[in-house]
C-alpha positions as CSV (number, residue, x, y, z in Angstrom):
1,M,68.9,148.7,159.9
2,S,69.8,145.1,160.7
3,I,72.4,143.0,159.0
4,L,71.0,140.1,156.9
5,Y,72.7,137.1,155.4
6,K,72.1,136.5,151.7
7,D,73.3,133.5,149.6
8,I,75.8,134.7,147.0
9,E,73.5,133.3,144.3
10,E,71.0,135.9,145.3
11,L,73.4,138.7,144.6
12,R,74.7,140.2,141.4
13,F,77.2,142.8,140.3
14,D,76.3,146.5,140.0
15,P,76.1,147.3,136.2
16,E,76.7,151.0,137.1
17,N,79.8,150.3,139.1
18,P,82.1,153.3,138.3
19,R,85.2,151.2,138.5
20,L,84.1,149.0,135.6
21,P,85.0,150.1,132.1
22,N,82.1,150.8,129.7
23,T,83.2,147.8,127.7
24,I,82.7,145.4,130.7
25,R,79.4,146.8,132.0
26,N,76.3,144.5,131.6
27,K,78.6,141.6,130.6
28,S,78.5,138.2,132.2
29,D,79.7,137.6,135.7
30,S,82.6,135.7,134.2
31,D,83.7,138.7,132.2
32,I,83.3,141.1,135.1
33,I,85.3,138.8,137.4
34,S,88.0,138.2,134.9
35,Y,88.4,142.0,134.6
36,M,88.6,142.4,138.3
37,V,91.1,139.6,138.7
38,A,93.3,141.4,136.1
39,N,92.9,144.9,137.4
40,E,91.7,145.0,141.0
41,N,94.4,142.8,142.8
42,L,91.9,140.3,144.1
43,F,94.3,137.6,145.1
44,D,95.3,139.0,148.5
45,L,91.6,139.6,149.2
46,I,90.7,136.0,148.2
47,S,93.5,134.6,150.3
48,S,92.4,136.7,153.3
49,I,88.8,135.7,153.1
50,K,89.8,132.0,152.7
51,K,92.0,132.1,155.9
52,Q,89.9,134.4,158.1
53,G,86.4,134.3,156.7
54,F,84.2,137.2,155.6
55,F,84.3,140.1,158.1
56,D,80.8,140.5,159.4
57,G,81.5,144.0,160.6
58,E,81.7,145.3,157.0
59,P,78.6,144.0,155.2
60,L,77.9,144.5,151.5
61,L,75.5,147.3,150.7
62,V,72.8,146.1,148.4
63,I,69.5,147.2,146.8
64,P,66.7,145.0,145.4
65,D,66.9,144.5,141.6
66,G,63.1,144.0,141.2
67,S,63.4,140.3,140.4
68,G,64.0,138.9,143.9
69,K,67.8,139.3,143.7
70,F,70.0,142.1,145.0
71,I,72.5,144.4,143.4
72,V,75.8,144.9,145.2
73,V,76.4,148.7,145.2
74,E,79.3,148.7,147.6
75,G,81.6,145.7,148.0
76,N,81.9,144.3,144.5
77,R,85.5,143.3,145.0
78,R,84.7,141.3,148.1
79,F,81.7,139.8,146.3
80,A,83.9,138.8,143.4
81,A,86.4,137.2,145.8
82,V,83.7,135.1,147.4
83,R,82.3,134.1,144.1
84,L,85.8,132.9,142.9
85,L,86.4,131.0,146.2
86,N,83.2,129.1,145.5
87,N,83.7,128.7,141.7
88,P,87.3,129.2,140.4
89,E,86.1,128.4,136.9
90,L,84.6,131.8,136.7
91,S,88.1,133.0,135.8
92,K,89.4,130.4,133.4
93,K,92.6,132.2,132.6
94,L,93.7,132.2,136.3
95,Q,92.4,128.9,137.6
96,N,95.8,127.6,138.4
97,R,96.6,130.5,140.7
98,L,93.2,130.2,142.4
99,Q,93.6,126.5,142.9
100,Q,96.9,127.2,144.5
101,I,95.3,129.6,147.0
102,L,92.6,127.0,147.7
103,Q,95.2,124.4,148.5
104,E,97.4,126.6,150.7
105,G,97.1,126.9,154.5
106,D,95.8,124.7,157.3
107,H,92.3,123.6,156.1
108,E,91.3,122.3,159.6
109,K,91.8,125.7,161.2
110,E,90.3,127.7,158.4
111,P,86.6,128.7,158.4
112,P,84.4,127.1,155.7
113,I,84.3,129.0,152.4
114,P,81.3,131.4,152.8
115,K,78.2,130.5,150.8
116,S,76.3,133.5,152.2
117,V,77.6,137.0,153.2
118,P,76.3,139.8,155.4
119,V,74.4,142.6,153.7
120,L,72.6,145.8,154.5
121,V,69.6,146.2,152.2
122,Y,68.7,149.7,151.1
123,K,65.5,150.7,149.4
124,D,67.2,152.4,146.4
125,K,70.5,153.9,145.4
126,E,69.9,157.5,146.4
127,K,71.4,157.5,149.9
128,L,74.1,155.0,148.8
129,W,75.3,157.2,146.0
130,D,76.1,160.0,148.4
131,Y,77.9,157.5,150.7
132,L,80.0,156.2,147.7
133,G,81.1,159.7,146.9
134,Y,82.2,160.5,150.4
135,R,84.1,157.2,150.7
136,H,85.6,156.8,147.3
137,V,86.1,160.3,145.9
138,T,87.3,162.2,148.9
139,G,87.5,159.5,151.6
140,V,89.9,156.8,152.7
141,D,89.2,154.3,149.9
142,A,89.7,156.6,146.9
143,W,89.0,155.3,143.4
144,D,91.3,156.3,140.5
145,S,90.5,159.6,138.8
146,L,88.5,158.0,135.9
147,A,86.2,156.1,138.2
148,K,85.7,159.2,140.2
149,A,84.8,161.2,137.1
150,R,82.4,158.5,135.9
151,Y,80.7,158.4,139.3
152,L,80.4,162.2,139.5
153,T,78.9,162.2,136.0
154,L,76.3,159.7,137.0
155,L,75.6,161.8,140.1
156,F,75.3,164.9,138.0
157,Q,72.8,163.2,135.7
158,R,70.7,162.3,138.7
159,H,70.7,165.8,140.2
160,Y,70.8,168.1,137.2
161,A,67.1,168.6,136.9
162,D,66.7,169.5,140.6
163,Y,68.8,172.7,140.4
164,P,68.4,176.0,138.4
165,S,71.9,176.0,136.9
166,T,74.9,173.7,136.2
167,N,77.0,175.5,138.8
168,D,74.3,175.0,141.4
169,T,74.4,171.2,140.6
170,Y,78.2,171.2,140.9
171,R,78.0,172.9,144.3
172,H,75.4,170.4,145.5
173,I,77.4,167.4,144.4
174,A,80.5,168.9,146.1
175,S,78.7,169.3,149.3
176,L,77.5,165.7,149.2
177,I,81.0,164.3,148.9
178,G,82.9,166.9,151.0
179,S,84.7,168.5,148.1
180,N,84.6,171.8,146.2
181,R,82.9,172.9,143.0
182,P,86.0,173.5,140.8
183,Y,87.2,169.9,141.5
184,V,83.7,168.4,140.7
185,Q,83.4,170.5,137.5
186,K,87.0,169.6,136.3
187,L,86.3,165.8,136.6
188,I,82.8,166.0,135.0
189,E,83.9,168.1,132.1
190,G,87.1,166.0,131.7
191,Y,85.0,162.9,131.5
192,Q,83.0,164.3,128.6
193,L,86.3,164.7,126.7
194,Y,87.3,161.2,127.6
195,E,83.9,159.8,126.4
196,H,84.6,161.4,123.0
197,V,88.0,159.7,122.8
198,E,86.5,156.4,123.9
199,E,83.7,156.6,121.3
200,H,86.3,157.1,118.6
201,N,88.1,153.9,119.7
202,F,91.0,155.9,121.2
203,Y,91.8,157.0,117.6
204,G,93.3,153.6,117.0
205,I,96.4,154.4,119.1
206,R,98.3,151.2,119.8
207,E,97.7,149.7,123.2
208,L,95.5,152.6,124.4
209,D,92.3,151.6,126.1
210,E,90.4,152.5,129.2
211,T,92.8,150.6,131.4
212,S,95.9,152.3,130.0
213,F,94.4,155.8,129.5
214,K,95.8,158.2,132.1
215,F,92.7,160.3,132.7
216,S,94.4,162.8,135.0
217,L,96.6,163.9,132.1
218,I,93.5,165.2,130.3
219,T,92.1,167.0,133.4
220,T,95.5,168.5,134.1
221,A,96.0,169.6,130.5
222,V,92.7,171.5,130.3
223,S,93.5,173.3,133.5
224,Y,96.0,175.3,131.5
225,T,94.2,178.2,129.9
226,N,96.3,178.0,126.7
227,I,95.5,174.3,126.2
228,S,91.8,174.9,126.9
229,E,91.9,177.7,124.3
230,F,93.8,175.3,121.9
231,L,90.9,172.8,122.3
232,E,88.4,175.6,121.8
233,I,86.6,174.5,124.9
234,R,83.3,176.2,125.7
235,V,80.9,175.1,128.4
236,D,77.2,175.7,128.0
237,E,75.1,174.5,130.9
238,S,75.6,170.8,131.1
239,N,77.5,170.3,127.9
240,I,81.1,170.9,127.0
241,Y,81.9,171.9,123.4
242,F,85.4,171.5,121.8
243,N,87.2,171.1,118.6
244,P,87.3,167.3,117.9
245,A,90.3,167.5,115.7
246,K,92.3,169.4,118.3
247,L,91.3,166.8,121.0
248,E,92.6,164.0,118.7
249,E,95.9,165.9,118.3
250,L,96.3,166.4,122.0
251,T,95.4,162.7,122.7
252,R,98.0,161.6,120.2
253,Y,100.7,163.8,121.7
254,L,99.9,162.4,125.2
255,F,99.6,158.7,124.4
256,E,100.9,157.7,121.0
257,I,104.4,156.2,121.3
258,T,106.9,157.5,118.8
259,E,110.2,156.0,117.5
260,S,111.9,157.4,120.5
261,G,110.0,155.1,122.8
262,N,108.0,157.9,124.4
263,S,105.0,160.0,123.6
264,R,105.6,163.6,122.4
265,I,104.3,164.9,125.8
266,P,105.7,162.1,128.0
267,D,104.9,163.5,131.4
268,S,102.4,165.8,133.1
269,R,105.2,168.1,133.9
270,D,105.7,168.7,130.2
271,L,102.2,170.1,129.9
272,G,103.4,173.5,131.1
273,K,105.8,173.6,128.2
274,F,103.2,172.5,125.8
275,S,100.9,175.3,127.1
276,K,103.5,177.9,126.2
277,V,104.1,176.3,122.8
278,V,100.4,176.3,121.7
279,K,100.1,180.0,122.5
280,I,102.7,180.9,119.9
281,P,101.7,179.9,116.3
282,L,105.3,179.6,115.1
283,A,106.3,177.5,118.1
284,Y,103.3,175.2,117.6
285,E,104.1,174.9,113.9
286,V,107.7,173.8,114.7
287,F,106.3,171.2,117.2
288,S,103.3,169.9,115.2
289,E,104.3,170.1,111.5
290,K,108.1,169.9,111.7
291,K,107.9,167.2,114.4
292,R,110.5,168.9,116.7
293,T,110.6,168.2,120.4
294,L,109.0,170.4,123.0
295,E,112.4,171.6,124.1
296,E,113.2,172.7,120.6
297,A,109.8,174.3,120.0
298,I,109.8,176.2,123.2
299,I,112.8,178.2,121.9
300,F,110.3,179.9,119.6
301,T,108.3,181.2,122.6
302,N,109.3,183.9,125.1
303,A,110.3,181.2,127.6
304,P,114.0,181.5,126.9
305,V,113.9,185.2,127.7
306,E,112.0,184.5,130.9
307,A,114.6,181.8,131.9
308,M,117.5,184.1,131.1
309,R,116.0,186.9,133.1
310,K,115.4,184.6,136.1
311,F,119.1,183.4,135.9
312,V,120.4,186.9,135.8
313,H,118.3,188.1,138.7
314,K,119.3,185.0,140.7
315,T,123.0,185.7,139.9
316,Y,122.6,189.3,141.0
317,S,121.0,188.2,144.3
318,N,123.8,185.7,145.0
319,L,126.5,188.3,144.2
320,K,124.8,190.8,146.5
321,A,124.7,188.2,149.3
322,A,128.4,187.5,148.7
323,Q,129.2,191.2,149.0
324,D,127.2,191.5,152.2
325,T,129.2,188.5,153.6
326,L,132.5,190.0,152.7
327,S,132.5,192.3,155.7
328,K,132.4,189.3,157.9
329,V,135.4,187.6,156.3
330,L,138.5,188.2,158.4
331,D,141.1,186.3,156.4
332,V,141.1,186.8,152.6
333,S,144.5,185.3,152.0
334,E,143.0,182.1,150.5
335,S,140.6,183.8,148.1
336,S,142.3,183.4,144.7
337,D,139.7,181.0,143.5
338,I,136.9,183.5,144.4
339,I,138.7,186.2,142.4
340,E,139.2,183.9,139.4
341,R,135.5,183.0,139.4
342,L,134.4,186.7,139.7
343,E,136.7,187.6,136.8
344,E,135.0,184.8,134.8
345,I,131.6,186.2,135.8
346,H,132.7,189.7,134.6
347,R,133.8,188.3,131.3
348,L,130.5,186.4,130.9
349,S,128.6,189.5,131.7
350,D,130.4,191.5,129.1
351,D,129.9,188.8,126.5
352,I,126.1,188.7,127.2
353,I,125.8,192.5,127.0
354,V,127.7,192.6,123.7
355,T,125.5,189.8,122.3
356,I,122.3,191.5,123.4
357,E,123.3,194.9,122.0
358,T,124.4,193.3,118.7
359,R,121.1,191.6,118.3
360,K,119.2,194.8,119.1
361,R,121.1,196.7,116.4
362,K,120.4,194.0,113.8
363,A,116.7,194.1,114.8
364,R,116.6,197.9,114.3
365,Q,118.3,197.5,110.9
366,I,115.7,195.0,109.8
367,D,112.9,197.3,111.0
368,R,114.3,200.2,109.0
369,I,114.6,198.0,105.9
370,R,110.9,196.9,106.3
371,D,109.9,200.6,106.7
372,E,111.7,201.5,103.4
373,I,110.0,198.7,101.6
C-alpha cells in the first residue's frame, strides 16, 4: 500500500471516533476541534508540526466516505492540529493562543504550514478497527477507559451476529486486540451502565458530564460481587439488566459532592468498604438513610471483628518473634522499657478479654429473655 498525499479539505473527522463524547459526534468541524483543543492537549502537537512539519513516516489512516472525500479513522488529533494551523478561527475561544504559536519561532527556517498530509487509504474500516484496538486498548497509545469501552462496544456490535454466543464474541474481540475475555466483558457491560446514566443526563448532578465522569469507578464498583448484587445486575446474552434506581444511588454516592466537599464514596479504595456495607441491611440503612459516613456505617458490619482478629494475630506473631529473639540477647540490663511495654500489653489483653466476656454474657441474657417472650 502506497502513501498518498491528500489536501486537508478532502478529509473529515471520524463521526465514530471513540474519543469523542456522544454530544460532540456528528457536530461541525469547529465543535469537534474546540472539544479537542480543550481536552486533547493539542497545543504541543500544533507547535511541533509548525516547527518540524508533518512526519511523513506516520500517515493518517483514512477510508472513502462515498462522496469523494475521506474519513480520518486514525490520526484525528494530528488532522485537527493541521486544520488549526491553516485556520485558527476554527477555535474561536483560543485564537489568541493559536496566533501566539503561529508567531513564535524562526519562520525562515520552518517548513511551510502543510496544506496536504500523507495518508494510507483503506477500503473500509474492518481491518482498521482491529488495528485501533491493538494500538489504543492494549498498545502503547492507550485511550482512557471510557474511549476503550465505547470502541469495544462498537466492535461488539460489528461482530455479535458472527458468533453463536456473547462469550464467543468477547473471546474473539479479546484475541483481536491482544487482551482477555473478562477485561473485554467488563468494559462492554460497564459501558451499558454508563449509557443509562448519560441518557438520564447524569441525574442532574452538578458539573458531571462525559468529560468529568470517571468511568473506571463504575467498572471497579461492579467487579465487587456485593455491589453487583446491590445493582441487581443480570447479563442475558448481549444485554445487561439492572435496577435503575440503585444505579442512580450508586452514581450519586460516587459523584455528587456533599457539604464536606467530597462525594460519599470519594475514592476507588473506598469501594471495598461500600461493598461490605451494602451486604448488611442495617449498615446500608445507616449509610443511606441516616447519611452516616462509610467509616461509621462499616461498624455495623463484621469488618471490625475481622480487623480486631487481624490485629490480635499480628500481635501474637510479633510477640512470638520477640520470644524467639530473646535467646540471642546477651545483655538484658537495659530492658526496662521492654518490660514496661510487655506489662502494658498484659493489661490491655486482660481488659480486652474482660470486655469480650462481659458482652457475651449480656448477649446470652438477651437471648434468654427473647426465648421467655
